[in-house]
N, C-alpha and C positions, 0 to 999 in steps of 0.2 A: 222306500225310505230316503229318496234322493233329497227331499226337503231337509231332513235332519242332518244328513251328511254335508249338504251345502251349508247349513247353518254352522256346523262344527268347523268346516274349512274356513268360513268367513270369520268365525271367532278366533281361530288360530292366526289368520292374516291380520286381524285387528290387534291381537296381542303382540304379534311381531312388530307391527307399526309402533305400538306403544313402547316396546322395548327399544326400538331405534331412537325414538324421541327421548326417552329417559337417558340413553347412552350419550346422546348429543348434549342434552342440558347439563348432565353431570360433568362433561368434559369441556364445557364452553370456555373455561378460563385456562385450559391447557394449551400452551404455545405449540403451534404446528399440528394441532388436531384437525383431521378432516372429517366433517360431518358424514354420517351414514344414513342411508335410506333403504327401506325394504323394497325389494323388487317382487311384484306379484304377477302371476300368470294364470289364465283360465285353465282349469284341468281339461285334459283330453276327453273327448266324448261329449254327449249332449247333456246339459244340465248337471254337470259333475262338480260344480263349485269352483274354488280357487286354491291355488297352492303358492307357498312362499318359495320363490326360486333361490334367492340369496339376499344377503345384506351387502350393500355396495357402498364403497367410499365415493364421495362426490369430489372428483378431482379433474383438473384440466391440465394435461401435460404441457400444453403450450404456455399456460400462465406460469407453471413452475419453471419452465425453461427461461421465461422472461425474467423471473425473480433471480435466478442464478446468474444470468448474463448481466443484469443491472447491478447486482451485488458485487460481482467481480469488477465491473467498471468503477464503482464507487470506491472500493478498497484500493484499487490501483491508483486513482488520483489522490486519495487521502494519504496513502503511504508516500507518494511522490511529493506532495505538498509539505509533509512534515519536515523533510530535509531541505527542500527548496526554500520554504518560509524561514527556517532557522538561519540558513546561510545568508539570505537577503537581509535579515535583521542584524546579524553579526557584522557583515561588511558595511552596513549602512549606519551602524552606531557611531555616535560622535567620538566616543573615547578611543575607538579603533580605526577611525577614518584615515586611510593612508594619505589622502590629499592634505589633511591637516598636518600630519607628521612631516611630510615633505616641505610644506609651507613653513613650518617652524624651523626646519634645518636651513632652508633657503634664507629665512629672516636672520638666522644666526650668522650665516656667511656675509650677508649684506651689512649687518651691524659691525662686523670686523673690518670692513673697508676703511673706516675712519682711523683705526689704529690696529693694523694687522699684527703688530708685535705684542699687543696687550695680552697678558696671561688670562685676564677675565674674559675677553672676547673669544680667545682660543678655547678656553674651558667650556664656554657656552656652546661652541660648535660641537665639541665632543659630547656634551650632555644631550644636545638635540639629536645628534646622530644615534646615540645610545637609546634615547626614547623611541626613535623610529624603529630601531632594531627590536626593541621590546614589543612594540605594537605588532610587528611582523611575526614575532615568535608567538604571540597570542593568537594571531590569525592562523598560523600553522597548527597550533594546538587545537583550535576549534575545528579545523578541517580534518586533522588526524583523528580527533575524537569522534567526528561524524562517520568517518570511514570504519572505525572500530565498532561503533554502535551499529552501523549497517551490517557488518559481518556477523555480529552477534545476533541481530534480528533475522538475518537470512538463515542462520543455523536454527533459530527457534521456530521460524515459519516452516522450514523444511521438516523439522521434527514433528510439528503439529500436523502437517500434511500426511506424513507417513502414518501417524496414529489414526487419522480419519480414514485413510485408504484401507487400512487393515480392518477398521470397524465396518466399513462398507462391504468388504469381502466377506466378513463374518455374517453380516445381515443378509447378504445375497444367499449364503448357504442356508440360513434359517428360513428365509422366505421361500426358497425353492422347495425345501422340505415340507413346509406347511401347505404350499400349493399342491404338491404331489399327493399329499394325504387328504386333500380336500378340506382342510381346516382354515379358519379365518386368520388372516395375516395382517389385519388392518393396523394394529398397533405397531407391528414391525415395519410396515410400509410407511407409516407416519415418521417413525424413528429414522428410517433411511432417508426420507426427504429432508429432514432436519440436518442429517449428517452431510448431505450434498450441499445444503445451504452453507454450512460451515466451510466445506471444501471450496465452494465457489468464492468465498471471501478471500481465501488464500491464493487461488489460481482459477483461471477460466477453463471450463471443461465442456466436453460434448458428452451427452448421455443418450444411450439407446436402450429401450425396453426389450427384453428377451421373452420368448414365449413361456419359459419355465418360471417367470416371476423375477428373475435376477436382472440386474442392469449392468451394461457394459459402459465403462467410463474411460474417456481418453482425453489427452491434452489437445490443444487446438491444432497442433501439427500432426495429430494422429497417433502419438505415442500412447500405448496402452497403459492405463493406470489401475483399473480394476476389471477383471474378467472372471465371471462366475465367483468362485471362492478364493481367487488369487489376487494379490495386491502387489503393485510395483513398490519399489523403495527408492526414494529420492535422496541424492547426496549433493552437496555443494562444495565447490573448491574455488575460493575467490568469488567471482561472479558467474561461474559456470555451473549450471544446475543440470544434473544427469539423472534420468529415470532408468532404473534397472528392473526389467520384467523377465522372470526366469533367468536366462543367461544373456539376454539381449539388452543393449544399452542405447538410450535415446537422449539427445540433447534437447532440452526444452527451454533454454535460456531466452531465446528470441520469441517464444510464443507462450509464455507462462500466464500473463494476465494476472488479475487480482493483486493483492498486496505483494506477492512474490515478484510479479512482473514490474510493479512500481519501484520496488527496491532495486531490482537489477538495472532498470533504465535510469534511475536517478544518479547512480554512480557514473554511468557512461555519458549521461547528458548534462549533469550538473556538477557533481563533485570533482570529477577528473578535469573537465574543461576549466573550472574555476581555479584549480591548482595550477594548471598550465599557464593561464593568464597571469596569475600572481607570480609564478616563477619568472615569467618574461618581464614583468614589471620590476621585480627585485633585481634581476640580472641587468636590466637597463639602467636602473638608478645607481647600483653599486659600480658597474663597469664605467659609466660615464664620469662619475665623481672620481673614481680611482685613476682613470686615464688622464683626467685633467690635473689631478695632483701630481701625477708622475712627470708632468712637463714643467714642474716648478722646483723650487728649492726651499728648504726649511730655514729656521733661524740660525742654524749652525752651518749653513752653506752646503748641506747634503741634499742629494736628489730625493724628491718627494716619495713618500711611502703610501701604500693604499690605506684608505680610511676603513674600508670594509673587507672582510674575508668571507668566502662562501664556496660551497661545492657546486660546480656547474651542473652536476647531475640532480641536485636537489637544492636549488637556491633558497626557496622559502624556508625549508627545514634546517638550513645550515648557516644562514646569514648571521654574522657576528661583527661587532666592532673590533678592529684590529687590536689584539691585546698587547702588542709590542709597541704601539704608537703612543708617543707622549704629545702633549700640546705643543712643545717646541718643534716637533717634527711635522707639523702641518705645513705643507709646502705652499705658502701664500706668495712667496717671492717669485718674480718672473725669471726668465733666462735670456741670455744673449749668446751669440756665437763667439767662441774664444779665438776664432781665426785659425784654429788647427783641427777643425772638424768636430769639436766638442762644444759643450755648453758650460756657462758659468752663471752665477746669480746676477740678476739685473738689479742694480741699486742696493740700498742697504736693507736693514731689517724691517724698515717701515714700508718697503715696496709691496704693493698689492696687485701687481699686474697679473699674476697667475690666479689670485683670488677672483679677479674679474672673469677669468676663463672658467673657473669652477662654477661660478654663478651662471654663466652662459650655458654651461653643460647641463644644468638642471632644468632648463626651460622645457616644459612639456613632458618631463620624464614620467609623470603619473597620470597622464590624460586617459590612459586605458582603464584606470580604476573607475572613473565615472561611467565609462562604457560598460564595464562588467556589472556594476550595480544596476544600471539601466536595463541591461539584458535580463538580469535576474528578476527585476521588478516586472518586466513584461511577461516573462515566463510564469511568475507567481500569479499574476492577474489572470492569465489564461487558464492555469490549472485550477485556481479557485472557482472560476466560472464553470469549469468542467465538473468540479466537485458538487456545486449547487445543482447543475443539470442532472448529474447522475443520481443525486439524492432524490430529486423530484421524480425521476423515472422509476427509481427503485420503490419509493413510497407508493407510486401509482400501481406498479406491478404487484406489490404486496396487497394493496387495497382491492385490486381486481381479483386476486386469488381468494381473499377473504370473502368477497361478495359471492363467490361460487362455493368454496369449500369450508368457509368459516360458519360457526353456529350463529344464526340469527334468532334471538330469543322470541321476537314477535312471530316469526314463521313457525318456530317450534311450538309456541303456545297454540297457534291455529291448528297445527298438526295434531297436538295432544287432544284438542277438542274434537277434531275430525275422527280420529281413531277411537276415542271414547264413545262417540255417537255410533260409530260403525260397530263397535263391540256390543253396545246396548241393542242395536238393531238385530244383530245376528243372534244374540241371546234371546231376543223376542221371537225370532224365527224358530229357534230350538224349542222354546216354550210352547209356541203354537203347534209345532209338529207333535210335541208330546201330548197336548190336549186333544189334537185330532186322533192320535193313536188310542188314547183312553176312550174317546167317544166311540170309536170303531169297535173297541173291545166290548163296550157295554151293550152293543147291538146283538151280541151272541149270548 
């Protein structure tokens, strides 16, 4: 009866193939689904038919790793560009352009040359100086806001990473259990791949497949993130990210990758340097103007007072117009030696010799601002190019994975026809075997 048993085994094989096709077609629209195929093998012995070995997910670990890597790169550059592009836009906007504010103040000083004792011209100087201070305060607010936003985003990303790591540890346990019991874990495996996709968007990881079905996941510097059913916990303090696994701690700040790495790098490479350069500009402007005014005398014959006040530890965040300074106390009058080692006002209230010194002191005080904007523009262009390149590579990696693991409706339609014909053929074998048996029985 080998013919009958062969037909039955073939019928079972065809039915398994049809089951795989129906599973693939029904899940064609499910994101992250890996198509399945039936694995058939000839039964041991001579003319013993076929057996269904297993249902197998069609996956390529190399293609998955390529998706995870390119996804990490894409999110790294996107998170970096979010802050870089904003800062470039703010510093380059006409309403907050420091060069324009300095030019307006310089114009007010120049206008006062014709009548330095005029209250109107003096008030114009104070108004222009105050407008420049307000622009600087807005720049400080924008930078401070970006730093706070960055800190909030780092906390949110870290929290999301911890959630995904725990999810992966739980999936490892479930998959290992199913594998040990010899049960199908395809759905769990698809879910785990999608979880790693989400994790790779947050940070770049290394993944290793274990024999028991679990995956070991680590950061680029080797810090363990998930091992079997255990997950690390990430914490952030400022821009220092630490991974704690069991009782061991690992710093991953310099090797995070993904959006987490982009956020960490943008602070050290963009926000902090920009504030440093702006602090230097503010210090330079305020100090040079104040020093020049200190060499003159005001309308009342008193030594010049500073136009600006600021904290040297945080010039941009503390720059103010001197609240105690009146327009009469602007030291536009020059000075001469009194013959006793001291200084006295030069000329009368209409003297402008020190005002000339103040104007000279402002030459080139804001040249670094254009350099800062130019540097940000170059960085932004480079990062935007990297975003485009990363997007292309990620799209290509996803497409490559889909060409192997995704459901192709045309291919499944062909498989459906093939297994249907196979089923019919084996049913015919069984029917023929039955007819032969009946004919044999009628001979007796």
